Structure formats: C-alpha cells, structure tokens
C-alpha positions as CSV (number, residue, x, y, z in Angstrom):
1,X,-51.2,63.9,42.8
2,X,-47.8,62.0,42.6
3,X,-47.3,58.5,43.3
4,X,-44.1,57.5,44.5
5,X,-41.8,55.3,42.5
6,X,-40.8,52.1,43.5
7,X,-37.5,51.7,45.3
8,X,-34.7,49.8,43.2
9,X,-34.5,46.5,45.8
10,X,-38.6,46.7,45.9
11,X,-38.6,42.6,45.3
12,X,-36.1,41.9,47.8
13,X,-37.8,44.5,50.1
14,X,-41.0,43.4,50.5
15,X,-40.0,39.6,50.5
16,X,-38.1,40.8,53.7
17,X,-41.3,42.5,55.5
18,X,-43.4,39.5,54.8
19,X,-40.6,37.4,56.1
20,X,-40.8,39.3,59.4
21,X,-44.6,38.1,59.7
22,X,-45.8,41.0,61.3
23,X,-48.6,42.2,58.5
24,X,-52.2,41.8,59.5
25,X,-51.2,40.9,63.2
26,X,-53.3,42.0,66.3
27,X,-52.1,45.1,68.0
28,X,-49.0,44.7,70.3
29,X,-48.6,47.0,73.3
30,X,-45.1,47.1,72.5
31,X,-45.7,49.3,69.2
32,X,-48.8,50.9,70.9
33,X,-46.6,52.6,73.4
34,X,-44.4,53.9,70.8
35,X,-47.6,55.8,68.8
36,X,-48.9,56.9,72.1
37,X,-45.7,58.7,73.3
38,X,-45.0,59.7,69.5
39,X,-48.3,61.9,69.7
40,X,-47.7,63.0,73.3
41,X,-44.2,64.3,72.1
42,X,-45.4,66.3,68.9
43,X,-48.9,67.3,70.2
44,X,-50.4,65.5,66.8
45,X,-54.0,63.7,66.8
46,X,-52.1,61.3,64.4
47,X,-49.3,58.6,65.1
48,X,-48.8,55.5,63.3
49,X,-46.3,52.7,62.6
50,X,-46.9,52.1,58.9
51,X,-45.6,49.3,57.0
52,X,-45.3,49.7,53.3
53,X,-46.3,46.1,51.0
54,X,-46.6,46.0,47.6
55,X,-50.3,47.3,47.0
56,X,-50.9,49.1,50.7
57,X,-49.5,50.7,53.4
58,X,-50.8,48.8,56.5
59,X,-50.5,50.1,60.2
60,X,-49.0,48.1,62.9
61,X,-49.9,50.5,65.4
62,X,-52.5,53.6,65.2
63,X,-53.4,56.4,67.4
64,X,-56.2,58.6,66.1
65,X,-57.3,56.9,62.8
66,X,-60.0,54.5,62.3
67,X,-58.4,52.8,59.2
68,X,-56.1,49.7,59.5
69,X,-54.5,50.5,56.1
70,X,-54.7,52.2,52.9
71,X,-53.7,52.3,49.1
72,X,-49.8,52.5,48.6
73,X,-50.6,55.2,45.9
74,X,-52.0,57.5,48.5
75,X,-49.5,56.6,51.0
76,X,-47.1,59.7,52.3
77,X,-45.1,56.7,53.6
78,X,-44.3,55.7,50.5
79,X,-42.4,58.2,49.2
80,X,-40.6,58.0,52.7
81,X,-39.0,54.6,51.4
82,X,-36.8,56.9,49.6
83,X,-35.4,59.5,52.2
84,X,-32.0,58.9,54.1
85,X,-33.1,60.3,56.9
86,X,-36.8,62.1,58.0
87,X,-39.8,63.0,55.3
88,X,-41.3,66.7,56.4
89,X,-44.2,68.0,54.9
90,X,-45.2,71.3,56.6
91,X,-48.3,72.0,54.6
92,X,-49.5,69.4,52.4
93,X,-52.1,71.5,50.4
94,X,-48.9,73.8,49.1
95,X,-46.6,70.4,48.0
96,X,-47.0,69.3,44.8
97,X,-46.7,65.8,45.5
98,X,-49.8,65.8,47.7
99,X,-52.1,69.1,47.5
100,X,-54.5,66.7,45.2
101,X,-53.9,63.7,47.4
102,X,-57.5,62.0,48.7
103,X,-55.8,61.7,52.1
104,X,-55.4,65.6,52.2
105,X,-58.5,66.9,50.3
106,X,-60.9,64.3,52.4
107,X,-60.6,62.5,55.6
108,X,-58.5,62.9,57.5
109,X,-57.6,66.5,55.8
110,X,-53.6,66.0,56.5
111,X,-51.8,68.8,56.3
112,X,-48.6,68.2,58.2
113,X,-46.5,65.3,57.8
114,X,-43.4,63.9,59.5
115,X,-42.3,60.1,58.8
116,X,-39.0,58.8,59.8
117,X,-37.6,55.5,57.9
118,X,-37.9,52.1,59.5
119,X,-34.6,50.6,57.9
120,X,-33.0,47.4,58.5
121,X,-29.4,46.3,58.9
122,X,-29.6,44.9,55.6
123,X,-30.8,48.1,54.1
124,X,-34.4,47.4,53.2
125,X,-36.7,50.4,54.3
126,X,-39.7,48.4,55.4
127,X,-42.2,51.6,56.3
128,X,-41.8,54.4,58.8
129,X,-42.9,56.0,62.1
130,X,-44.8,58.9,61.5
131,X,-46.8,61.8,62.6
132,X,-49.6,63.5,61.4
133,X,-51.4,66.6,61.9
134,X,-54.5,68.3,60.4
135,X,-53.2,72.0,60.7
136,X,-50.0,73.1,58.9
137,X,-46.6,73.3,61.6
138,X,-43.4,72.9,61.5
139,X,-41.3,70.5,64.0
140,X,-38.2,72.1,65.8
141,X,-34.6,70.0,66.0
142,X,-35.0,68.6,69.6
143,X,-38.7,66.8,68.8
144,X,-37.2,65.9,65.4
145,X,-34.4,64.1,67.4
146,X,-36.6,62.4,69.9
147,X,-38.6,60.8,67.1
148,X,-35.7,59.7,65.4
149,X,-34.9,57.8,68.8
150,X,-38.3,56.6,69.2
151,X,-37.8,55.3,65.3
152,X,-34.9,53.4,66.0
153,X,-36.5,51.9,69.2
154,X,-39.3,50.7,66.8
155,X,-36.4,49.4,64.4
156,X,-34.9,47.2,67.5
157,X,-38.6,45.9,68.4
158,X,-39.3,44.9,64.5
159,X,-36.1,43.5,63.4
160,X,-34.8,41.7,66.3
161,X,-38.0,39.5,66.4
162,X,-36.4,38.4,63.4
163,X,-33.5,37.2,65.1
164,X,-35.7,35.7,68.1
165,X,-37.7,34.1,65.5
166,X,-34.9,32.6,63.6
167,X,-33.5,31.3,67.2
168,X,-37.0,29.6,67.6
169,X,-36.8,28.1,64.6
170,X,-33.7,26.5,65.5
171,X,-35.4,25.3,68.5
172,X,-38.5,24.2,66.6
173,X,-36.3,22.2,64.2
174,X,-34.5,20.6,67.0
175,X,-37.9,19.6,68.6
176,X,-39.7,18.1,65.6
177,X,-36.0,16.6,64.7
178,X,-36.7,14.3,67.8
179,X,-39.4,12.6,65.9
180,X,-37.0,10.7,63.4
181,X,-34.2,8.3,64.0
182,X,-31.4,8.9,66.0
183,X,-29.1,8.3,63.0
184,X,-31.0,10.6,60.7
185,X,-30.5,13.3,63.3
186,X,-26.7,12.8,63.9
187,X,-26.4,13.2,59.9
188,X,-28.1,16.6,60.0
189,X,-26.8,17.4,62.7
190,X,-23.5,16.9,61.4
191,X,-23.6,18.2,57.6
192,X,-25.3,21.7,58.4
193,X,-23.0,24.2,57.4
194,X,-23.4,26.2,60.4
195,X,-21.6,25.1,64.0
196,X,-24.0,23.3,66.6
197,X,-23.6,22.2,69.7
198,X,-25.4,20.4,72.3
199,X,-24.8,21.8,76.0
200,X,-26.0,21.0,79.2
201,X,-27.6,22.7,82.2
202,X,-24.1,23.4,83.3
203,X,-22.5,25.0,80.3
204,X,-20.5,21.5,79.6
205,X,-20.6,20.7,75.7
206,X,-22.1,17.3,74.9
207,X,-22.3,17.1,71.3
208,X,-20.6,19.2,68.4
209,X,-20.4,19.2,64.9
210,X,-17.9,19.2,62.5
211,X,-18.2,22.7,61.9
212,X,-18.1,23.6,65.3
213,X,-14.8,22.0,65.2
214,X,-13.6,23.6,62.7
215,X,-14.4,27.1,63.6
216,X,-12.9,27.1,67.2
217,X,-9.8,24.6,66.3
218,X,-10.5,22.2,68.9
219,X,-11.4,18.3,68.4
220,X,-14.6,17.1,69.4
221,X,-13.2,15.1,72.2
222,X,-11.4,18.2,73.4
223,X,-14.5,20.3,73.3
224,X,-16.6,17.5,75.1
225,X,-14.0,18.1,78.3
226,X,-14.8,21.8,78.4
227,X,-18.0,24.6,78.9
228,X,-19.0,27.3,77.0
229,X,-17.2,29.7,79.4
230,X,-14.0,27.9,78.7
231,X,-13.6,29.1,75.2
232,X,-15.6,32.4,76.0
233,X,-13.6,35.7,76.1
234,X,-13.9,36.9,79.7
235,X,-15.4,39.9,78.7
236,X,-18.2,38.4,77.1
237,X,-18.7,35.4,79.8
238,X,-21.5,37.6,82.2
239,X,-23.7,38.2,79.3
240,X,-23.9,34.8,78.5
241,X,-24.3,33.7,81.5
242,X,-27.3,36.5,82.2
243,X,-29.4,35.1,79.1
244,X,-28.6,31.3,80.4
245,X,-30.6,32.1,83.3
246,X,-33.2,33.4,82.0
247,X,-33.3,30.5,79.5
248,X,-33.3,28.4,82.3
249,X,-36.2,30.6,84.5
250,X,-38.3,30.6,81.4
251,X,-38.1,34.3,81.0
252,X,-37.0,33.8,77.2
253,X,-37.5,30.8,74.8
254,X,-34.1,31.6,73.3
255,X,-31.5,34.4,72.6
256,X,-29.0,35.9,69.9
257,X,-26.1,37.7,70.4
258,X,-22.6,38.5,68.9
259,X,-19.7,37.6,71.1
260,X,-15.9,36.3,71.1
261,X,-14.7,32.9,71.3
262,X,-10.9,32.0,72.2
263,X,-9.5,29.7,69.2
264,X,-7.4,26.8,70.3
265,X,-4.3,28.9,68.7
266,X,-5.2,31.8,71.0
267,X,-6.4,33.8,68.7
268,X,-10.1,35.9,69.3
269,X,-12.7,34.9,66.8
270,X,-15.9,36.7,66.6
271,X,-19.1,34.3,66.2
272,X,-22.9,34.5,65.8
273,X,-24.6,32.5,68.6
274,X,-28.3,31.6,68.7
275,X,-29.0,29.4,71.9
276,X,-32.7,27.8,72.2
277,X,-33.5,25.6,75.7
278,X,-35.0,22.3,75.4
279,X,-37.7,20.8,77.5
280,X,-39.4,17.7,78.3
281,X,-42.7,17.2,78.4
282,X,-43.3,18.4,81.6
283,X,-41.6,21.6,80.9
284,X,-38.1,20.8,82.9
285,X,-35.2,21.8,81.1
286,X,-32.8,19.2,79.3
287,X,-30.2,21.1,77.6
288,X,-29.6,24.0,75.5
289,X,-29.5,23.9,71.5
290,X,-26.4,26.3,69.9
291,X,-25.9,27.7,66.6
292,X,-22.7,29.5,65.9
293,X,-21.8,31.2,62.5
294,X,-18.1,33.0,62.5
295,X,-18.5,36.3,61.5
296,X,-14.6,37.2,62.2
297,X,-14.1,38.3,58.5
298,X,-17.2,40.9,58.9
299,X,-16.6,42.2,61.9
300,X,-12.7,43.1,60.8
301,X,-13.8,44.4,57.4
302,X,-16.3,46.8,59.5
303,X,-14.9,50.3,59.4
304,X,-13.6,51.5,62.5
305,X,-15.4,54.9,62.2
306,X,-18.6,53.0,62.0
307,X,-17.8,50.7,65.0
308,X,-17.7,53.7,67.0
309,X,-20.6,55.8,65.5
310,X,-22.6,52.6,66.8
311,X,-21.2,52.7,70.0
312,X,-22.0,56.3,70.3
313,X,-25.4,55.6,69.2
314,X,-25.8,52.7,71.5
315,X,-24.8,54.9,74.7
316,X,-27.0,57.8,73.7
317,X,-29.8,55.4,73.4
318,X,-29.2,53.7,77.0
319,X,-29.2,57.4,78.5
320,X,-32.1,58.6,76.8
321,X,-34.4,57.9,79.2
322,X,-32.3,59.0,82.2
323,X,-30.5,61.8,81.3
324,X,-31.7,65.3,79.7
325,X,-30.6,66.4,76.0
326,X,-28.5,69.1,77.6
327,X,-25.3,70.3,75.7
328,X,-23.1,69.2,78.6
329,X,-24.2,65.5,78.6
330,X,-23.2,65.5,74.5
331,X,-20.0,67.2,75.3
332,X,-19.3,64.8,78.0
333,X,-20.3,61.6,75.8
334,X,-18.2,63.0,72.7
335,X,-15.3,63.7,74.7
336,X,-14.9,60.3,75.7
337,X,-14.9,58.8,72.3
338,X,-11.7,57.8,70.8
339,X,-12.1,59.9,67.9
340,X,-12.0,63.6,66.4
341,X,-15.6,65.0,66.3
342,X,-16.5,68.3,65.3
343,X,-19.7,70.3,63.5
344,X,-18.6,73.0,61.0
345,X,-21.1,75.2,60.0
346,X,-21.9,76.2,56.3
347,X,-19.1,79.5,56.7
348,X,-16.3,76.4,57.2
349,X,-16.8,77.6,60.9
350,X,-16.4,75.1,63.9
351,X,-19.5,75.0,66.0
352,X,-18.5,72.2,68.0
353,X,-15.1,69.9,68.9
354,X,-14.7,67.2,71.5
355,X,-12.1,67.0,73.8
356,X,-9.7,64.8,71.3
357,X,-8.8,68.4,69.3
358,X,-6.6,69.1,72.5
359,X,-4.5,66.0,72.2
360,X,-4.0,65.9,68.4
361,X,-4.1,70.0,67.4
362,X,-2.6,71.2,71.0
363,X,-5.5,73.7,71.3
364,X,-8.4,74.4,74.1
365,X,-11.6,73.1,72.1
366,X,-13.8,75.6,73.4
367,X,-11.5,78.2,71.8
368,X,-12.2,77.0,68.6
369,X,-15.9,77.5,68.3
370,X,-16.2,80.1,65.5
371,X,-12.5,79.9,64.0
372,X,-12.4,78.7,60.2
373,X,-11.2,75.4,59.7
374,X,-8.8,76.8,57.3
375,X,-7.1,78.6,60.3
376,X,-6.3,75.3,62.4
377,X,-5.4,73.1,59.5
378,X,-2.3,73.1,58.2
379,X,-2.5,74.8,54.6
380,X,-1.8,71.6,52.7
381,X,-4.0,69.2,54.8
382,X,-6.9,71.9,54.1
383,X,-6.2,72.2,50.3
384,X,-6.2,68.1,50.2
385,X,-9.5,68.2,52.2
386,X,-11.3,71.1,50.6
387,X,-13.0,68.9,47.9
388,X,-14.5,66.6,50.9
389,X,-15.7,69.6,52.5
390,X,-17.7,70.9,49.6
391,X,-19.1,67.5,49.0
392,X,-20.8,67.4,52.6
393,X,-21.7,71.0,51.7
394,X,-23.8,70.1,49.0
395,X,-25.0,67.2,50.4
396,X,-23.1,64.1,50.1
397,X,-21.2,62.2,52.7
398,X,-17.9,61.0,51.6
399,X,-14.7,59.4,53.7
400,X,-11.1,59.9,53.1
401,X,-9.0,57.3,55.1
402,X,-5.1,58.6,54.4
403,X,-5.1,61.9,56.5
404,X,-2.2,63.1,58.0
405,X,-2.8,66.1,60.1
406,X,0.8,66.9,60.8
407,X,4.0,66.0,58.6
408,X,5.7,65.2,62.2
409,X,3.0,62.9,63.3
410,X,3.5,59.6,61.8
411,X,-0.6,58.4,62.4
412,X,-2.9,57.9,60.0
413,X,-6.8,59.4,60.2
414,X,-10.1,58.3,58.4
415,X,-12.5,61.1,58.5
416,X,-16.2,61.0,57.3
417,X,-18.1,64.4,56.5
418,X,-21.8,63.8,57.0
419,X,-23.8,66.4,55.8
420,X,-26.0,68.8,58.5
421,X,-29.2,69.1,56.9
422,X,-32.0,71.0,58.4
423,X,-35.1,71.5,56.7
424,X,-34.1,70.1,53.4
425,X,-31.0,72.7,53.7
426,X,-27.7,72.1,54.4
427,X,-26.3,74.2,57.2
428,X,-22.9,72.7,57.7
429,X,-21.5,69.1,58.4
430,X,-20.2,66.9,61.0
431,X,-16.8,65.6,60.7
432,X,-15.9,62.2,62.9
433,X,-12.1,61.0,62.4
434,X,-10.7,57.9,63.6
435,X,-7.0,56.9,64.1
436,X,-6.8,53.6,61.3
437,X,-2.5,53.5,62.0
438,X,-2.3,50.3,63.2
439,X,-5.4,49.0,60.7
440,X,-3.4,50.5,57.5
441,X,0.0,49.0,58.7
442,X,-1.7,45.4,59.2
443,X,-3.5,45.6,55.7
444,X,0.0,46.8,53.9
445,X,1.7,44.0,55.5
446,X,-1.1,41.1,54.6
447,X,-0.9,42.8,50.8
448,X,2.6,42.9,50.7
449,X,2.9,39.6,51.8
450,X,0.5,38.3,49.4
451,X,1.4,39.9,46.3
452,X,5.2,40.4,46.3
453,X,7.9,38.0,45.6
454,X,9.9,38.0,48.8
455,X,13.3,37.7,47.2
456,X,13.1,40.3,44.4
457,X,10.3,42.9,46.1
458,X,8.3,42.4,42.3
459,X,4.5,41.4,42.0
460,X,4.4,37.7,42.3
461,X,2.5,34.9,40.3
462,X,-0.9,35.9,42.4
463,X,-0.6,39.6,41.2
464,X,0.3,38.8,37.9
465,X,-2.6,37.1,37.5
466,X,-5.0,39.6,38.9
467,X,-3.3,42.4,37.1
468,X,-3.2,40.4,33.6
469,X,-6.9,39.5,34.4
470,X,-7.8,43.3,34.8
471,X,-5.7,44.4,31.9
472,X,-7.6,41.5,29.6
473,X,-11.2,42.8,30.7
474,X,-10.1,46.3,30.1
475,X,-9.3,45.3,26.9
476,X,-12.2,43.3,25.9
477,X,-14.5,46.1,26.5
478,X,-12.4,47.9,24.3
479,X,-11.0,50.5,26.7
480,X,-7.2,50.2,26.6
481,X,-5.0,47.8,24.8
482,X,-1.6,46.5,25.9
483,X,1.5,44.3,25.4
484,X,2.8,41.2,27.5
485,X,6.4,40.6,27.4
486,X,7.6,37.0,28.5
487,X,11.3,36.9,29.3
488,X,13.2,33.7,30.6
489,X,16.8,34.2,31.2
490,X,19.5,32.9,29.1
491,X,22.7,31.6,30.9
492,X,21.2,31.8,34.7
493,X,21.7,28.2,35.4
494,X,25.0,28.3,34.6
495,X,25.8,31.3,36.9
496,X,23.7,29.2,39.7
497,X,25.8,25.9,39.0
498,X,28.9,27.6,38.6
499,X,28.9,30.4,41.6
500,X,26.2,29.0,43.7
501,X,22.3,30.0,45.0
502,X,23.1,32.9,46.8
503,X,25.0,34.7,44.1
504,X,22.5,33.5,41.7
505,X,19.5,35.2,44.1
506,X,21.7,38.2,44.0
507,X,21.7,38.5,40.0
508,X,17.7,37.5,40.2
509,X,17.8,41.0,42.3
510,X,20.0,42.9,40.2
511,X,18.0,41.6,37.2
512,X,14.6,42.7,39.2
513,X,16.1,46.3,39.3
514,X,17.6,46.7,35.8
515,X,13.7,45.6,34.5
516,X,11.9,48.3,36.7
517,X,14.8,50.7,35.4
518,X,13.8,50.3,31.9
519,X,10.4,50.1,31.8
520,X,7.7,53.1,32.4
521,X,6.1,54.1,35.7
522,X,2.7,52.7,34.9
523,X,4.1,49.1,33.5
524,X,4.1,46.2,35.8
525,X,7.1,44.1,36.1
526,X,6.4,40.6,37.7
527,X,8.4,37.4,38.7
528,X,6.8,34.3,37.5
529,X,8.9,32.0,38.8
530,X,12.7,30.9,39.0
531,X,14.3,33.0,36.5
532,X,11.1,33.6,34.2
533,X,9.9,37.4,34.3
534,X,6.8,38.9,33.0
535,X,6.2,43.0,31.6
536,X,2.7,44.2,31.4
537,X,3.4,47.5,29.0
538,X,-0.5,49.3,28.8
539,X,-0.9,51.3,25.7
540,X,1.5,49.5,24.0
541,X,0.4,47.9,20.9
542,X,2.4,49.2,17.8
543,X,5.3,46.8,16.5
544,X,8.0,49.3,16.6
545,X,7.2,50.2,20.1
546,X,7.0,46.5,21.6
547,X,10.2,46.0,19.7
548,X,12.0,49.3,21.4
549,X,10.6,47.5,24.7
550,X,12.1,44.1,24.0
551,X,15.5,45.6,22.4
552,X,15.9,47.4,25.6
553,X,15.2,44.6,27.8
554,X,17.6,42.2,25.8
555,X,19.9,45.2,26.0
556,X,20.5,45.9,29.6
557,X,20.0,42.3,30.6
558,X,23.3,41.4,28.3
559,X,25.5,44.0,30.0
560,X,27.8,42.6,32.7
561,X,26.7,41.8,36.5
562,X,28.9,42.5,39.0
563,X,28.1,40.2,41.8
564,X,30.5,40.2,45.2
565,X,33.8,40.7,43.1
566,X,32.6,38.3,40.5
567,X,31.7,39.4,36.8
568,X,29.2,37.4,35.1
569,X,27.2,37.8,31.8
570,X,23.9,36.5,30.9
571,X,20.9,37.1,28.4
572,X,17.5,36.8,27.9
573,X,15.0,35.2,25.6
574,X,11.7,37.4,25.3
575,X,8.1,36.7,23.9
576,X,6.0,39.2,22.8
577,X,2.1,39.5,22.4
578,X,0.1,42.3,21.7
579,X,-3.8,42.6,23.2
580,X,-5.4,45.3,21.2
581,X,-8.7,46.6,22.4
582,X,-11.5,44.3,21.8
583,X,-9.3,41.3,22.0
584,X,-11.0,38.1,22.5
585,X,-8.6,36.0,24.4
586,X,-7.8,34.7,28.2
587,X,-4.9,35.5,30.3
588,X,-4.1,32.1,30.0
589,X,-4.2,31.8,26.3
590,X,-1.7,35.1,26.3
591,X,0.7,33.8,28.8
592,X,1.0,30.6,26.6
593,X,1.5,32.5,23.4
594,X,4.3,34.4,25.0
595,X,6.0,31.3,26.1
596,X,5.3,29.7,23.0
597,X,7.0,33.3,21.2
598,X,9.9,33.1,23.8
599,X,11.0,29.6,23.0
600,X,11.1,30.3,19.6
601,X,13.4,33.3,20.7
602,X,15.4,30.6,22.4
603,X,15.6,28.4,19.2
604,X,16.6,31.4,17.2
605,X,20.0,31.9,19.3
606,X,19.0,33.6,22.2
607,X,19.1,37.1,23.5
608,X,16.5,38.3,21.5
609,X,12.8,38.6,20.9
610,X,10.2,37.0,19.1
611,X,6.3,38.3,18.3
612,X,3.8,35.8,19.0
613,X,0.9,35.5,16.6
614,X,-1.6,38.6,16.5
615,X,-4.8,38.4,19.0
616,X,-8.0,37.9,17.1
617,X,-10.8,40.5,17.8
618,X,-14.4,40.7,18.8
619,X,-16.5,40.7,15.4
620,X,-17.3,43.9,14.2
621,X,-14.1,45.9,15.4
622,X,-10.8,46.0,13.9
C-alpha cells in the first residue's frame, strides 16, 4: 500500500482547515444535499465530503457509510490532495497504490473512486468531494463535469463560511467592546489598520476612523455628511442595498462582498467590505458596523484572462440548474465572452472556436473545425507559439502575453494554453486569448515614468539602484562579475553658465547619446544626477578591458559638441571599480568607491580615469 506524501504546504494547510471550525461538527443538510445528489448522479452507493486532517480523514457528509472517519494513511483522498483536477481510480485492485489497502481488501471493498479536490482561493486543498463504488467502473465526461460543478458549490459553502465568520467576528468584537469605556473603544476603533465605520439605518456615516478616510480620500467631516451610496459606484449600489435589507429583516447576521468606491479625486477603488448589524437587547436594529480593506492593487494585478475565466465559470454555475448542458448553450456563452476561445485536438486541429474568431481572423468559426492551426495562424506567429503548443500537449499549462496575430494589427494579446486531459491522457488543449493592448500600454507608461530620466531618456537613479543591486547579488553568488564606471563631466558648469540651461540640457542629451554608442548592447548607462553618469559593464573585470572602456569614454566626450551653432568642449573624469565573482560588497560601497576614484581622476588633471582599490572576495574564493 502506497501512503500519500504530505503536501509541501501541509502545516499551513492543516492550520487553515482547522480555522474553518468545521471538523467534528454535526451533520448539516446543506452538505448532505450535495452527497445525496452526487450518489444519484453517478449511481454509486457511497458519496462523501471528506476533510483530510493531520492524521485522519473526517467526513462532514456521508451517504452509504457508517464510519465518521478513517486513518489518513488509508485514505484515497490523501492522494487527491496532490492532483490539480480530479483523482479517478477505475479499479483499485489493479492500482499499485491501493490494491492492498484494507479499505479495498476489506469493508467497504472499494473498487471505483472519483475525488475532486476542495481548494480554497489561497491554494489550500482541505479535502475532496468523492464518489465510491464497490465494483470497477469508469465515469463519462458529462458526469465528471457535473461532479466538478458540485465540488465548486461545496467549496463556496465551505469557504464562504470563513468570510462570514470574519464578519461575525467583527460583530462580536463590536458587541464585546461596548463593555469597555468609550475612550478605550474609540482608541481601538481609530488605530485599527482596517477602515472602520459606524453607519446608521439610513446609510449615513456616523463615525469613521482615520484609515477609512485615508482609503476614500475624504476628511472625516466630509464623510459624516454623506451616505454610503454617495461614495459607492452606481453599478454596485443595488447589491449592497439588498444585503442591507437582509440585515435589517434579520435574514442574515452579516455579509461580505467586494465592491467599488468612488474616491474623492474621482478615481475608482476596489474594497473588500464586511458589514454586521448591531441590535439592542430587545433585538431592534441600532446601526451597522462596516470594515473595509483597500484591494485595488490586488484587483489591478489580477490577469485579465483570469477575470474572464471566473466570469465564465460564474455564468455557467448560475445557469446549470436551468439550462441543459447542450453544445448550443456552451457556444452561446463562449460567443459572448470578449476573448478568443478555442479547443485544439492532439493533431493540432481545431475542435471548437467561438464567434470572436470571425472578428480577429475574418473566418467563420464553424469552418475552422477540423482545420490545422498552422493553416489559420500566420507562419511567423505559428513558429513563435509552437513551443507553447508543445508544452500544452505535454500536460503543462502556460501563458504568453506579447502575441500579435497580424503585423498590420497593433493589438497585443495574452493567450493561456490549458491541457485537455481525459483519463490521464492529454487529448489536446484549450486556448483562451485576451486583448491586453491597453494594459500593456499603461504598464509601459508607468515603468517608463518611474525608471527613466525625462531629459536624457536614460535609466534614472531608481533604475540604477535596482540594476546595481541585481548585479551585486549575482556577483556575490559567483554567477557573474562586472565593473562600475562613475563619470563626472569636466567643464559642464562653464557651458551651463556661459550659454544657459537650455544649451546645457542639450549637451547632457548628446553626452547620453555618445555614451550609449560607446558601450556594449548589454551594458547599462544611467544618469545619476546633474552631470553625473554611471555605466555598469557586465562581464568586464580585466584591467586592460576596463582601461579600454574608460579611455573610450574620455575620448568620445572630449570631442567637440555642436549645439545650436555653438561649438563647445568638455571632458570627463572617470572612477572605475571592478566587482569580481564572490565579491563581498554592497551597492552603496561600490558607488562610494567609484566616486572616490573619480575625484582622484579630477585631482590628477581631469579628462582621465582612475581605478578604485580592489573589492574583497568571500573567504574560500579567489
């Protein structure tokens, strides 16, 4: 019998499971309904919601089994913790992992097992929704898909309780806090790192803390003149009001949701909202207690493709009870998702395409079925994407986010290739491709503004610090070596004073361009400040090499500069420091040493270079 290994995150996983406070709780109709439906759906005698604890598996819900738990070593579900999608065992007696398992050789005589992992948004697999039969069998794709839908519903029920628990905790904390003095409550309310507000039954803010003001951009007195709908995005108001009504009518004790606020400056911010209602001793509602977290950064960092996949899953789940699993329904859903969706078989032929292919490739999606991917994509595009196709057919999920399907179309696409696995065999892959042109433009704009000096277009001090830290770290680990050149222009102040700052700025731009022309393609030229420049030359550690580089810099900058009809001459003093592999030095020390060597060059006549003392190396190397 093969005992399943522990997951790499086992300690955190078990802690997360126990924090759900569901282990060893009484049966609940909510979970029992899922196992009854699963048993009827698959026609199996045993169906379980199984949670895998540190040393056991415990059944939150069970059909056809008397035991409440078993040893983890015997559990099929312990093996399912390691699968991404579903663990299928068609005949346990022929499977090397289970053939001598006491649950196979003895009661309940397990032959068939199907288990779908129950996975939290944090990535913790706490157990499975599983089906067991006493006879060998297989499971057809439609039944397996329905089982996975049930598992997702179990996940929502299981993990949303954790969110509700957090909201209830907020409510209980507020109730207990009323026993303390008002001053003590006010201090805790004000100093918490979470935005907090007390809201009256009409939605008007009564009290807000400093963090709440920081998140929304309003002063406290401004918020106290507003209601929560005033700062809520119009599209999110109705959902919020419906849940507020449920609180007042005592249909729920608390709720949590993600919604959008309108910041004072007009921008949209995403927040995670938890709301509980506070009642008096007679049960009459007094006010609401709201806690908010700014989740804007998380929302913006989520890949657009994931957002649409989640939306697709949500739509499918909402319609599962009312719509048949027909091809027409799936086609209609896929056609209305703003992305390219396709299914490709193992022979690289299209099996399915949504309507977006008509817009992007100007072909009828139905006509593509059976055609080779190679005939649809441009040759250069096909060659660039072939490695990703190969990885998908090898069972590996991958993403590429810089695709241009047509050289005449400026749009940039992010495509994810997802293996299509049936019975442990990759039979093809799915393609989901999203237009990320605007996202790429914004990312480039943000990076350029943050890391480039506006005047010269060279990397600025922030970029230098980042590049230098990477180079030092690589050198310290013995992966590479490099040299640092610290340049200070000789005579620049004279040009600036005599001809003015505009001409001085133009001179700096020409200096930057000459340096770019003299260094190698993989070297980095940065403008540190004023008329100071720094060059990081990767792989340059020999003194003669560094002398050639420094000499070339001095030579090129000593040549005349022609600026708007004026011809000026300057020079440069260069400090050089070599950072060998296994060096023991910090970026700050390197810059300081190079700076000292540069001033030595100035003292020795300017327009020349000097080397800093050798950098020490880690003991045992050199």
